[in-house]
ZADO-1210 file (C-alpha; in nm, 4 decimals, padded with zeros to 6 digits):
<atoms>
<atom x="00.0016" y="-00.0007" z="-00.0075" code="MET" pos="1"/>
<atom x="00.1951" y="00.3293" z="-00.1249" code="GLY" pos="2"/>
<atom x="00.1596" y="00.6898" z="00.0150" code="ALA" pos="3"/>
<atom x="-00.0976" y="00.7449" z="-00.2295" code="GLY" pos="4"/>
<atom x="-00.3509" y="00.5283" z="-00.0892" code="PHE" pos="5"/>
<atom x="-00.3200" y="00.6822" z="00.2572" code="TRP" pos="6"/>
<atom x="-00.3615" y="01.0576" z="00.1408" code="ILE" pos="7"/>
<atom x="-00.6890" y="00.9308" z="-00.0276" code="ILE" pos="8"/>
<atom x="-00.7895" y="00.7299" z="00.2382" code="TYR" pos="9"/>
<atom x="-00.7178" y="01.0025" z="00.5048" code="ILE" pos="10"/>
<atom x="-00.8872" y="01.2575" z="00.3047" code="VAL" pos="11"/>
<atom x="-01.2251" y="01.0178" z="00.2305" code="ILE" pos="12"/>
<atom x="-01.2207" y="01.0155" z="00.6194" code="ILE" pos="13"/>
<atom x="-01.2274" y="01.3761" z="00.6514" code="VAL" pos="14"/>
<atom x="-01.4839" y="01.4495" z="00.4378" code="ALA" pos="15"/>
<atom x="-01.7158" y="01.1775" z="00.6030" code="PHE" pos="16"/>
<atom x="-01.6604" y="01.3623" z="00.9337" code="MET" pos="17"/>
<atom x="-01.7411" y="01.6994" z="00.7416" code="TYR" pos="18"/>
<atom x="-02.0402" y="01.5588" z="00.6015" code="PHE" pos="19"/>
<atom x="-02.1751" y="01.3576" z="00.9853" code="LEU" pos="20"/>
<atom x="-02.0790" y="01.6032" z="01.2129" code="MET" pos="21"/>
<atom x="-01.9688" y="01.9717" z="01.0782" code="ILE" pos="22"/>
<atom x="-02.2552" y="02.0114" z="00.8338" code="ARG" pos="23"/>
<atom x="-02.5195" y="01.9229" z="01.0658" code="PRO" pos="24"/>
<atom x="-02.4097" y="02.1280" z="01.2991" code="GLN" pos="25"/>
<atom x="-02.3846" y="02.4839" z="01.0614" code="LYS" pos="26"/>
<atom x="-02.7508" y="02.4143" z="00.9568" code="LYS" pos="27"/>
<atom x="-02.9070" y="02.4299" z="01.3107" code="GLN" pos="28"/>
<atom x="-02.6771" y="02.7155" z="01.4148" code="LYS" pos="29"/>
<atom x="-02.8120" y="02.9118" z="01.0642" code="GLN" pos="30"/>
<atom x="-03.1639" y="02.7903" z="01.1678" code="LYS" pos="31"/>
<atom x="-03.1645" y="02.8545" z="01.5510" code="GLN" pos="32"/>
<atom x="-02.9938" y="03.2337" z="01.4459" code="ALA" pos="33"/>
<atom x="-03.2947" y="03.2883" z="01.1794" code="GLU" pos="34"/>
<atom x="-03.5469" y="03.2103" z="01.4410" code="LEU" pos="35"/>
<atom x="-03.4462" y="03.4379" z="01.7088" code="PHE" pos="36"/>
<atom x="-03.4214" y="03.6807" z="01.4636" code="SER" pos="37"/>
<atom x="-03.7472" y="03.6660" z="01.3655" code="ASN" pos="38"/>
<atom x="-03.8485" y="03.6668" z="01.7619" code="MET" pos="39"/>
<atom x="-04.0841" y="03.9782" z="01.8406" code="ALA" pos="40"/>
<atom x="-04.2979" y="04.0986" z="02.1548" code="ILE" pos="41"/>
<atom x="-04.5946" y="03.8929" z="02.1652" code="GLY" pos="42"/>
<atom x="-04.4804" y="03.5530" z="01.9722" code="ASP" pos="43"/>
<atom x="-04.6042" y="03.2511" z="02.2038" code="SER" pos="44"/>
<atom x="-04.2489" y="03.0122" z="02.2561" code="VAL" pos="45"/>
<atom x="-04.2061" y="02.7108" z="02.3950" code="LEU" pos="46"/>
<atom x="-03.9038" y="02.6342" z="02.6061" code="THR" pos="47"/>
<atom x="-03.6434" y="02.3584" z="02.6823" code="THR" pos="48"/>
<atom x="-03.8061" y="02.2516" z="02.9473" code="SER" pos="49"/>
<atom x="-04.1056" y="02.2266" z="02.7893" code="GLY" pos="50"/>
<atom x="-04.3001" y="02.5495" z="02.8988" code="PHE" pos="51"/>
<atom x="-04.4979" y="02.7470" z="02.6938" code="TYR" pos="52"/>
<atom x="-04.5261" y="03.1008" z="02.7107" code="GLY" pos="53"/>
<atom x="-04.5462" y="03.4399" z="02.5452" code="VAL" pos="54"/>
<atom x="-04.2591" y="03.6997" z="02.5319" code="ILE" pos="55"/>
<atom x="-04.3274" y="04.0354" z="02.6697" code="ILE" pos="56"/>
<atom x="-03.9701" y="04.1966" z="02.6194" code="ASP" pos="57"/>
<atom x="-03.6441" y="04.1547" z="02.4202" code="ILE" pos="58"/>
<atom x="-03.2952" y="04.2467" z="02.4709" code="THR" pos="59"/>
<atom x="-02.9319" y="04.1576" z="02.3743" code="GLU" pos="60"/>
<atom x="-02.8892" y="03.7808" z="02.5066" code="ASP" pos="61"/>
<atom x="-03.2315" y="03.7270" z="02.7126" code="THR" pos="62"/>
<atom x="-03.5910" y="03.7535" z="02.6485" code="VAL" pos="63"/>
<atom x="-03.8861" y="03.7845" z="02.9321" code="ILE" pos="64"/>
<atom x="-04.1413" y="03.5711" z="02.8657" code="VAL" pos="65"/>
<atom x="-04.4890" y="03.5563" z="03.0963" code="GLU" pos="66"/>
<atom x="-04.6238" y="03.2141" z="03.1540" code="PHE" pos="67"/>
<atom x="-04.9593" y="03.1343" z="03.3269" code="GLY" pos="68"/>
<atom x="-05.3046" y="03.3302" z="03.2453" code="SER" pos="69"/>
<atom x="-05.2754" y="03.5250" z="03.5890" code="ASN" pos="70"/>
<atom x="-04.9804" y="03.7266" z="03.4127" code="LYS" pos="71"/>
<atom x="-04.7824" y="03.6868" z="03.7743" code="ASN" pos="72"/>
<atom x="-04.4955" y="03.4797" z="03.6740" code="CYS" pos="73"/>
<atom x="-04.2357" y="03.6749" z="03.4280" code="ARG" pos="74"/>
<atom x="-03.9064" y="03.4778" z="03.4266" code="ILE" pos="75"/>
<atom x="-03.5807" y="03.5894" z="03.1948" code="PRO" pos="76"/>
<atom x="-03.4654" y="03.3873" z="03.0113" code="MET" pos="77"/>
<atom x="-03.1636" y="03.3228" z="02.7678" code="GLN" pos="78"/>
<atom x="-03.2838" y="03.2956" z="02.3969" code="LYS" pos="79"/>
<atom x="-03.0619" y="03.0013" z="02.3441" code="SER" pos="80"/>
<atom x="-03.3721" y="02.8613" z="02.5782" code="ALA" pos="81"/>
<atom x="-03.6188" y="02.8752" z="02.3609" code="ILE" pos="82"/>
<atom x="-03.6903" y="02.5870" z="02.0370" code="VAL" pos="83"/>
<atom x="-04.0024" y="02.6586" z="01.8916" code="GLN" pos="84"/>
<atom x="-04.1819" y="03.0048" z="01.8555" code="ILE" pos="85"/>
<atom x="-04.5531" y="03.0874" z="01.6796" code="GLU" pos="86"/>
<atom x="-04.6581" y="03.3906" z="01.5674" code="LYS" pos="87"/>
<atom x="-05.0119" y="03.5093" z="01.7043" code="PRO" pos="88"/>
<atom x="-05.2548" y="03.5338" z="01.4430" code="ASN" pos="89"/>
<atom x="-05.3471" y="03.8578" z="01.2738" code="ALA" pos="90"/>
<atom x="-05.6724" y="03.8393" z="01.2467" code="GLU" pos="91"/>
</atoms>
């Protein structure tokens, strides 16, 4: 087995690692950045802990989310804790 074989073998392994590990992470980060850029006050959100709430304030890296119907539970959390956003119906 020559040196050319080993070089091709290493290139194939690196390409395989790229397509299985690095590329999906980049897509996930891009999707998350797009999600955060579309975030607005009044949007309903789902957090990583499974709670549903409504955004009442947004800062650079945190959001204040209001949980429940009594309007007394307001919790500041990092934007990264938000998994899903649902826009309110415009009717």
